[in-house]
C-alpha positions as a LaTeX table, in Angstrom:
\begin{tabular}{lrrr}
\hline
Residue & $x$ (\AA) & $y$ (\AA) & $z$ (\AA) \\
\hline
Met1 & 103.24 & 119.60 & 40.79 \\
Lys2 & 106.95 & 118.90 & 40.97 \\
Leu3 & 108.63 & 116.98 & 43.80 \\
Ala4 & 111.76 & 117.78 & 45.76 \\
Phe5 & 113.39 & 116.85 & 49.05 \\
Ser6 & 115.49 & 118.84 & 51.50 \\
Thr7 & 119.08 & 118.03 & 52.38 \\
Leu8 & 118.04 & 118.47 & 56.03 \\
Gly9 & 117.12 & 114.79 & 55.73 \\
Val10 & 120.64 & 113.76 & 54.68 \\
Pro11 & 122.81 & 116.10 & 56.76 \\
Gly12 & 126.34 & 116.66 & 55.48 \\
Leu13 & 125.94 & 114.33 & 52.49 \\
Pro14 & 128.12 & 115.30 & 49.49 \\
Leu15 & 126.24 & 116.76 & 46.53 \\
Thr16 & 127.16 & 113.81 & 44.33 \\
Asp17 & 125.31 & 111.47 & 46.68 \\
Val18 & 122.37 & 113.86 & 47.13 \\
Leu19 & 121.91 & 114.02 & 43.37 \\
Arg20 & 122.24 & 110.25 & 43.05 \\
Leu21 & 119.35 & 109.88 & 45.48 \\
Ala22 & 117.28 & 112.44 & 43.60 \\
Thr23 & 117.74 & 110.80 & 40.21 \\
Thr24 & 117.38 & 107.25 & 41.53 \\
His25 & 114.04 & 108.00 & 43.15 \\
Gly26 & 112.61 & 110.40 & 40.59 \\
Tyr27 & 112.70 & 113.76 & 42.38 \\
His28 & 112.79 & 116.85 & 40.20 \\
Gly29 & 114.61 & 119.12 & 42.62 \\
Val30 & 116.48 & 119.54 & 45.89 \\
Glu31 & 116.18 & 122.16 & 48.61 \\
Leu32 & 119.66 & 122.86 & 49.94 \\
Arg33 & 120.12 & 123.54 & 53.64 \\
Ala34 & 122.35 & 126.63 & 53.55 \\
His35 & 124.37 & 125.98 & 56.71 \\
Pro36 & 128.14 & 125.63 & 57.26 \\
Glu37 & 127.58 & 121.96 & 58.17 \\
Glu38 & 126.57 & 121.38 & 54.55 \\
Pro39 & 128.62 & 121.35 & 51.32 \\
Val40 & 126.77 & 124.40 & 49.96 \\
His41 & 126.35 & 127.56 & 52.06 \\
Pro42 & 127.00 & 131.31 & 51.69 \\
Gly43 & 130.63 & 130.91 & 52.77 \\
Ile44 & 131.74 & 128.90 & 49.73 \\
Gly45 & 133.62 & 130.57 & 46.88 \\
Leu46 & 132.78 & 131.12 & 43.24 \\
Ala47 & 134.59 & 127.99 & 42.07 \\
Glu48 & 132.65 & 125.79 & 44.47 \\
Arg49 & 129.42 & 127.44 & 43.38 \\
Ala50 & 130.23 & 126.81 & 39.72 \\
Asp51 & 131.05 & 123.17 & 40.52 \\
Ala52 & 127.67 & 122.76 & 42.26 \\
Val53 & 125.85 & 124.24 & 39.28 \\
Ala54 & 127.64 & 121.84 & 36.96 \\
Glu55 & 126.75 & 118.84 & 39.13 \\
Phe56 & 123.06 & 119.76 & 39.22 \\
Lys57 & 123.01 & 120.40 & 35.47 \\
Ala58 & 124.66 & 117.07 & 34.71 \\
Ala59 & 122.11 & 115.26 & 36.89 \\
Gly60 & 119.15 & 117.10 & 35.39 \\
Val61 & 117.96 & 118.15 & 38.84 \\
Asp62 & 116.86 & 121.66 & 39.87 \\
Val63 & 118.12 & 123.63 & 42.85 \\
Leu64 & 114.68 & 124.45 & 44.24 \\
Gly65 & 115.81 & 126.85 & 46.92 \\
Leu66 & 118.08 & 127.56 & 49.85 \\
Ala67 & 116.88 & 126.94 & 53.39 \\
Gly68 & 118.47 & 129.80 & 55.29 \\
Tyr69 & 118.26 & 130.72 & 58.95 \\
Ala70 & 117.78 & 134.49 & 59.00 \\
Arg71 & 115.18 & 135.43 & 61.63 \\
Val72 & 113.42 & 138.46 & 60.27 \\
Ala73 & 111.26 & 139.30 & 63.30 \\
Ala74 & 113.97 & 138.87 & 65.92 \\
Pro75 & 114.87 & 141.85 & 68.11 \\
Gly76 & 118.04 & 143.81 & 67.38 \\
Asp77 & 119.51 & 145.85 & 64.56 \\
Asp78 & 118.16 & 145.42 & 61.05 \\
Glu79 & 121.49 & 145.54 & 59.23 \\
Pro80 & 122.91 & 142.11 & 60.19 \\
Val81 & 119.63 & 140.39 & 59.31 \\
Val82 & 119.31 & 142.13 & 55.96 \\
Glu83 & 122.97 & 141.36 & 55.19 \\
Glu84 & 122.38 & 137.68 & 55.99 \\
Ile85 & 119.45 & 137.64 & 53.56 \\
His86 & 121.56 & 139.38 & 50.89 \\
Arg87 & 124.24 & 136.70 & 51.21 \\
Leu88 & 121.60 & 134.00 & 50.77 \\
Leu89 & 120.23 & 135.81 & 47.74 \\
Asp90 & 123.69 & 136.06 & 46.18 \\
Leu91 & 124.21 & 132.33 & 46.62 \\
Ala92 & 120.78 & 131.55 & 45.19 \\
Arg93 & 121.52 & 133.70 & 42.15 \\
Asp94 & 124.84 & 131.94 & 41.59 \\
Leu95 & 123.22 & 128.49 & 41.88 \\
Gly96 & 120.15 & 129.28 & 39.78 \\
Ala97 & 117.79 & 128.76 & 42.73 \\
Gly98 & 114.47 & 130.58 & 42.67 \\
Phe99 & 113.88 & 130.89 & 46.41 \\
Val100 & 115.53 & 131.51 & 49.77 \\
Arg101 & 113.83 & 130.53 & 53.02 \\
Val102 & 113.80 & 132.75 & 56.12 \\
Phe103 & 112.25 & 132.24 & 59.55 \\
Pro104 & 110.08 & 134.66 & 61.55 \\
Gly105 & 111.97 & 134.08 & 64.83 \\
Ala106 & 110.31 & 136.64 & 67.08 \\
Ala107 & 111.31 & 136.56 & 70.75 \\
Ser108 & 108.85 & 135.46 & 73.41 \\
Asp109 & 108.95 & 138.88 & 75.09 \\
Gln110 & 108.31 & 140.85 & 71.89 \\
Ser111 & 104.89 & 142.32 & 71.31 \\
Arg112 & 103.07 & 140.94 & 68.27 \\
Glu113 & 102.95 & 144.41 & 66.74 \\
Asp114 & 106.69 & 144.95 & 67.12 \\
Ala115 & 107.57 & 141.52 & 65.70 \\
Asp116 & 105.29 & 141.97 & 62.70 \\
Ala117 & 106.57 & 145.47 & 61.96 \\
Thr118 & 110.21 & 144.44 & 62.34 \\
Ala119 & 109.82 & 141.50 & 59.96 \\
Ala120 & 107.89 & 143.52 & 57.38 \\
Arg121 & 110.47 & 146.31 & 57.44 \\
Arg122 & 113.42 & 143.96 & 56.94 \\
Leu123 & 111.72 & 141.95 & 54.22 \\
Gly124 & 110.67 & 145.13 & 52.45 \\
Thr125 & 114.27 & 146.35 & 52.54 \\
Ala126 & 115.63 & 143.07 & 51.15 \\
Ala127 & 112.91 & 142.80 & 48.50 \\
Glu128 & 114.49 & 145.31 & 46.12 \\
Tyr129 & 117.79 & 143.43 & 46.10 \\
Ala130 & 115.89 & 140.15 & 45.60 \\
Gly131 & 114.17 & 141.70 & 42.61 \\
Asp132 & 117.50 & 142.66 & 41.06 \\
Leu133 & 118.63 & 139.04 & 41.35 \\
Asp134 & 115.26 & 137.51 & 40.34 \\
Val135 & 115.06 & 135.42 & 43.53 \\
Arg136 & 112.08 & 135.30 & 45.92 \\
Ile137 & 112.40 & 135.47 & 49.70 \\
Leu138 & 109.97 & 133.08 & 51.38 \\
Leu139 & 108.82 & 133.46 & 54.98 \\
Glu140 & 108.23 & 130.00 & 56.39 \\
Thr141 & 105.23 & 129.26 & 58.61 \\
His142 & 107.35 & 128.50 & 61.64 \\
Asp143 & 108.08 & 129.26 & 65.30 \\
Ser144 & 106.50 & 132.62 & 66.30 \\
His145 & 104.39 & 132.81 & 63.12 \\
Arg146 & 103.41 & 129.22 & 62.50 \\
Thr147 & 100.04 & 129.69 & 60.74 \\
Gly148 & 99.01 & 131.33 & 57.51 \\
Ala149 & 97.04 & 133.88 & 59.51 \\
Asp150 & 100.24 & 134.76 & 61.40 \\
Ala151 & 102.36 & 135.02 & 58.26 \\
Ile152 & 99.94 & 137.24 & 56.40 \\
Arg153 & 100.27 & 139.90 & 59.10 \\
Ile154 & 103.83 & 140.32 & 57.83 \\
Leu155 & 103.41 & 139.59 & 54.13 \\
Gly156 & 100.43 & 141.88 & 53.66 \\
Pro157 & 102.24 & 145.06 & 54.72 \\
Val158 & 105.33 & 144.13 & 52.69 \\
Gly159 & 103.27 & 143.89 & 49.51 \\
His160 & 106.20 & 143.02 & 47.22 \\
Arg161 & 106.13 & 140.19 & 44.72 \\
Gln162 & 109.70 & 139.15 & 45.62 \\
Val163 & 108.59 & 138.32 & 49.16 \\
Gly164 & 106.30 & 135.32 & 49.57 \\
Ser165 & 105.43 & 132.39 & 51.81 \\
Leu166 & 106.70 & 128.88 & 52.39 \\
Trp167 & 103.94 & 126.68 & 53.75 \\
Asp168 & 105.26 & 124.14 & 56.25 \\
Val169 & 102.29 & 121.82 & 56.72 \\
Met170 & 103.39 & 120.67 & 60.16 \\
His171 & 103.47 & 124.10 & 61.73 \\
Thr172 & 100.14 & 125.27 & 60.36 \\
Trp173 & 98.52 & 122.04 & 61.60 \\
Leu174 & 100.11 & 122.36 & 65.02 \\
Gly175 & 98.81 & 125.94 & 65.06 \\
Gly176 & 95.24 & 124.66 & 64.65 \\
Glu177 & 94.74 & 125.80 & 61.07 \\
Gln178 & 92.94 & 123.70 & 58.47 \\
Pro179 & 94.62 & 123.31 & 55.04 \\
Ser180 & 91.83 & 125.25 & 53.35 \\
Glu181 & 92.33 & 128.12 & 55.79 \\
Thr182 & 96.09 & 128.16 & 55.26 \\
Tyr183 & 95.73 & 128.13 & 51.50 \\
Ala184 & 93.21 & 130.97 & 51.57 \\
Ala185 & 95.64 & 133.08 & 53.59 \\
Leu186 & 98.81 & 132.26 & 51.68 \\
Ala187 & 97.64 & 131.67 & 48.11 \\
Pro188 & 98.59 & 135.13 & 46.75 \\
His189 & 102.08 & 134.72 & 48.20 \\
Leu190 & 102.77 & 130.99 & 48.00 \\
Gly191 & 106.24 & 130.01 & 46.79 \\
Tyr192 & 106.26 & 126.29 & 47.58 \\
Val193 & 105.02 & 123.78 & 50.13 \\
Gln194 & 107.04 & 121.71 & 52.60 \\
Val195 & 105.44 & 118.34 & 53.24 \\
Lys196 & 106.39 & 115.96 & 56.04 \\
Asp197 & 104.80 & 113.57 & 58.50 \\
Ile198 & 105.20 & 113.17 & 62.25 \\
Ala199 & 104.27 & 110.66 & 64.90 \\
Ser200 & 101.86 & 112.92 & 66.80 \\
Ala201 & 101.25 & 116.46 & 67.98 \\
Asp202 & 103.31 & 115.66 & 71.08 \\
Asp203 & 106.04 & 113.77 & 69.23 \\
Thr204 & 107.32 & 115.53 & 66.11 \\
Thr205 & 109.78 & 112.77 & 65.25 \\
Pro206 & 109.75 & 112.49 & 61.43 \\
Val207 & 108.19 & 109.37 & 59.96 \\
Ala208 & 107.54 & 108.09 & 56.45 \\
Leu209 & 105.02 & 110.11 & 54.44 \\
Gly210 & 101.56 & 108.72 & 55.13 \\
Ala211 & 102.62 & 106.97 & 58.33 \\
Gly212 & 101.86 & 109.87 & 60.67 \\
Val213 & 99.13 & 112.30 & 61.58 \\
Leu214 & 99.56 & 115.29 & 59.26 \\
Pro215 & 96.75 & 116.05 & 56.75 \\
Leu216 & 98.84 & 115.57 & 53.61 \\
Ala217 & 95.94 & 114.33 & 51.48 \\
Glu218 & 93.86 & 117.36 & 52.41 \\
Cys219 & 96.75 & 119.73 & 51.65 \\
Val220 & 97.35 & 118.22 & 48.21 \\
Glu221 & 93.61 & 118.19 & 47.49 \\
Val222 & 93.29 & 121.89 & 48.34 \\
Leu223 & 96.26 & 122.78 & 46.17 \\
Ser224 & 95.00 & 120.68 & 43.25 \\
Arg225 & 91.44 & 121.99 & 43.53 \\
His226 & 92.72 & 125.53 & 43.15 \\
Gly227 & 94.98 & 124.65 & 40.23 \\
Trp228 & 98.22 & 125.34 & 42.09 \\
Asp229 & 101.10 & 123.80 & 40.17 \\
Gly230 & 104.25 & 124.51 & 42.18 \\
Trp231 & 106.67 & 122.42 & 44.21 \\
Leu232 & 106.09 & 119.95 & 47.03 \\
Cys233 & 109.30 & 119.56 & 49.02 \\
Trp234 & 109.72 & 116.78 & 51.57 \\
Glu235 & 111.48 & 118.16 & 54.62 \\
Tyr236 & 112.51 & 115.17 & 56.70 \\
Glu237 & 114.15 & 116.58 & 59.83 \\
Lys238 & 116.75 & 113.87 & 60.31 \\
Arg239 & 119.32 & 116.47 & 61.43 \\
Trp240 & 117.39 & 117.03 & 64.68 \\
Tyr241 & 116.21 & 113.45 & 65.25 \\
Glu242 & 119.17 & 111.12 & 65.01 \\
Ala243 & 117.07 & 108.07 & 65.92 \\
Ala244 & 114.76 & 108.61 & 62.93 \\
Ala245 & 115.06 & 106.13 & 60.07 \\
Pro246 & 117.50 & 107.15 & 57.32 \\
Leu247 & 115.78 & 109.22 & 54.63 \\
Glu248 & 117.60 & 107.25 & 51.93 \\
Glu249 & 115.49 & 104.21 & 52.84 \\
Leu250 & 112.23 & 106.19 & 52.57 \\
Leu251 & 112.69 & 108.33 & 49.46 \\
Gly252 & 111.27 & 105.83 & 46.97 \\
Ala253 & 108.12 & 105.06 & 48.95 \\
Gly254 & 107.74 & 108.75 & 49.77 \\
Arg255 & 107.72 & 109.71 & 46.12 \\
Glu256 & 105.16 & 107.00 & 45.39 \\
His257 & 102.95 & 108.25 & 48.22 \\
Leu258 & 103.02 & 111.82 & 46.92 \\
Ala259 & 102.32 & 110.57 & 43.40 \\
Arg260 & 99.24 & 108.70 & 44.69 \\
Leu261 & 97.98 & 111.78 & 46.49 \\
Leu262 & 98.43 & 113.86 & 43.33 \\
Asn263 & 96.67 & 111.23 & 41.23 \\
Asp264 & 93.78 & 110.93 & 43.70 \\
Ser265 & 93.29 & 114.70 & 43.76 \\
Ala266 & 93.46 & 115.15 & 39.99 \\
\hline
\end{tabular}
């Protein structure tokens, strides 16, 4: 498996510094948070996109994917949501990224059936464009659809290879799902896996990998046992927890922890 980290852990940091951290600590790729607060987002022009590609190439680091914020199950018209996904896909194509992340984002007063159908319809619509660009759209296990069992209610009806899943290990655990259950649900659709660690179920403040309560060893063991050989991406949510320790101080030990888990599960 290859290792990456998300720029959510180093909010607003220039790409030069992000890539320095990646190369210094031995990460193979970076997940870019595609938000206007960041140096790379759908609003940047072609020259800025070309500059980013050149920086990643010079560093020998991959652009794993773009973490977008489209909410595919949310109520409202389809067109703005599909357009937002298209803009993410265009940026991913220009950067050479293989994936874009979307959220479920159903409203609390939506019926489950309506939310599932809305998300499946929008993802199915965007899938053809994703295929033309050779980029996969990944539905993250998150918010209204936090488990693999939740996500598969959307992914199953879509049934398109350009639409897959992003397994966030925190949300599936908080949803009461065991790693083996999540993998069984998502395996046919799995794009990559977001790893992290938190203080407790009641306190989701990010902590160093291995210092919290999430079943990271079990997740890696399940993936290894089934021969899955994709990406593990550390999403350290520093952007939302300003008091959390700086990710820069944790990246080296985090990579070593993941390497130990991979070695132990081999």
